[in-house]
C-alpha positions as CSV (number, residue, x, y, z in Angstrom):
1,M,-18.7,96.5,-95.2
2,T,-20.7,96.5,-98.5
3,K,-24.2,95.1,-98.8
4,P,-24.6,91.7,-100.6
5,R,-25.9,91.9,-104.1
6,S,-28.2,88.9,-104.5
7,A,-31.2,88.6,-106.8
8,V,-32.9,86.6,-104.0
9,I,-33.1,89.6,-101.6
10,G,-36.8,90.6,-101.1
11,R,-40.2,89.2,-100.2
12,W,-41.4,86.0,-101.8
13,R,-44.8,84.3,-101.8
14,I,-44.6,80.5,-101.4
15,V,-47.1,79.1,-103.8
16,E,-46.5,75.3,-103.8
17,A,-44.6,72.5,-102.0
18,D,-43.9,68.9,-102.6
19,L,-45.0,67.8,-99.1
20,W,-48.0,70.1,-98.4
21,D,-51.0,71.4,-100.2
22,R,-51.8,75.2,-100.6
23,A,-54.4,75.1,-97.9
24,F,-51.8,73.9,-95.4
25,L,-49.2,76.4,-96.7
26,D,-51.5,79.3,-96.0
27,L,-52.9,77.9,-92.7
28,C,-51.9,80.8,-90.4
29,G,-51.6,83.4,-93.1
30,P,-49.9,83.8,-96.5
31,A,-46.9,81.6,-96.9
32,T,-43.9,83.8,-97.4
33,M,-40.1,84.0,-97.3
34,V,-38.2,87.2,-96.7
35,A,-34.5,87.5,-97.5
36,G,-33.1,90.7,-96.1
37,A,-29.9,92.3,-97.2
38,D,-28.6,92.3,-93.6
39,G,-27.9,88.5,-93.4
40,H,-31.3,87.7,-91.8
41,G,-34.7,86.7,-93.0
42,E,-37.7,84.6,-92.2
43,I,-40.0,81.9,-93.5
44,S,-43.6,81.3,-92.5
45,F,-45.9,78.6,-93.8
46,G,-48.5,76.3,-92.2
47,A,-47.7,76.5,-88.5
48,V,-44.0,77.1,-89.1
49,Q,-42.4,80.5,-88.1
50,V,-38.6,80.5,-88.4
51,G,-35.8,83.0,-88.6
52,L,-33.0,82.7,-91.2
53,D,-29.2,83.3,-91.0
54,I,-28.2,83.9,-94.7
55,A,-25.1,83.5,-96.8
56,Y,-25.5,85.2,-100.2
57,G,-24.6,84.2,-103.8
58,P,-25.6,86.3,-106.9
59,D,-28.7,84.2,-107.7
60,D,-29.0,82.0,-104.6
61,I,-28.7,81.9,-100.8
62,D,-27.9,79.3,-98.3
63,F,-29.3,79.5,-94.8
64,T,-29.7,77.9,-91.4
65,W,-32.9,78.4,-89.6
66,C,-34.5,78.1,-86.2
67,G,-38.0,78.8,-84.8
68,F,-41.3,77.1,-84.1
69,D,-43.5,74.5,-85.8
70,E,-46.8,74.2,-83.9
71,M,-45.1,75.7,-80.8
72,D,-42.3,73.1,-80.9
73,E,-38.8,74.4,-81.3
74,V,-37.3,73.3,-84.6
75,Q,-34.1,74.0,-86.6
76,G,-32.5,73.1,-89.9
77,S,-30.9,74.4,-93.0
78,G,-31.8,75.2,-96.6
79,S,-31.1,77.1,-99.7
80,A,-33.0,79.1,-102.3
81,E,-32.1,79.5,-106.0
82,L,-33.6,81.9,-108.6
83,Q,-34.8,80.0,-111.7
84,H,-34.7,81.2,-115.3
85,D,-38.5,81.8,-115.2
86,G,-38.2,84.2,-112.2
87,T,-39.5,81.8,-109.6
88,L,-37.5,80.7,-106.6
89,T,-36.9,77.1,-105.6
90,I,-36.4,76.7,-101.9
91,D,-35.0,73.5,-100.4
92,F,-36.0,73.4,-96.7
93,A,-34.7,70.7,-94.3
94,Y,-35.5,70.0,-90.7
95,H,-32.6,68.8,-88.6
96,L,-32.8,65.0,-88.6
97,G,-36.2,65.2,-90.3
98,D,-38.3,66.0,-93.3
99,E,-37.0,67.8,-96.4
100,A,-39.2,69.8,-98.6
101,S,-39.0,71.6,-101.9
102,L,-41.0,74.9,-102.1
103,K,-41.7,77.2,-105.0
104,A,-42.1,80.9,-104.6
105,V,-42.8,84.0,-106.7
106,R,-41.6,87.5,-105.9
107,E,-44.3,89.6,-104.3
108,T,-45.1,92.4,-106.8
109,S,-44.8,95.1,-104.1
110,S,-41.4,93.7,-103.0
111,A,-38.5,96.1,-102.8
112,A,-35.0,95.0,-101.7
113,C,-35.0,94.7,-97.9
């Protein structure tokens, strides 16, 4: 099986969101998204820590996620798309709940995972 070739693979720093301010995003540490080349990844921001199951496109990914938000079990789905300016737009939706749009930049020390 060949590894997926996606420009989204790597470590991303979440720098803004439409629902939350930067102080909340970095509440428990730097807000990040990691998209691994193995079909898995993670997102952490605020009190959210979730694992991702990823489907790859050349410049985007779709994912389902599950994990914890303030120690409550949560799940949902989302996608991330590379923009022309090199930023990443992440659509993040809780199952039967809030939907958020996040913006991320590639971490400068990021190599493909």
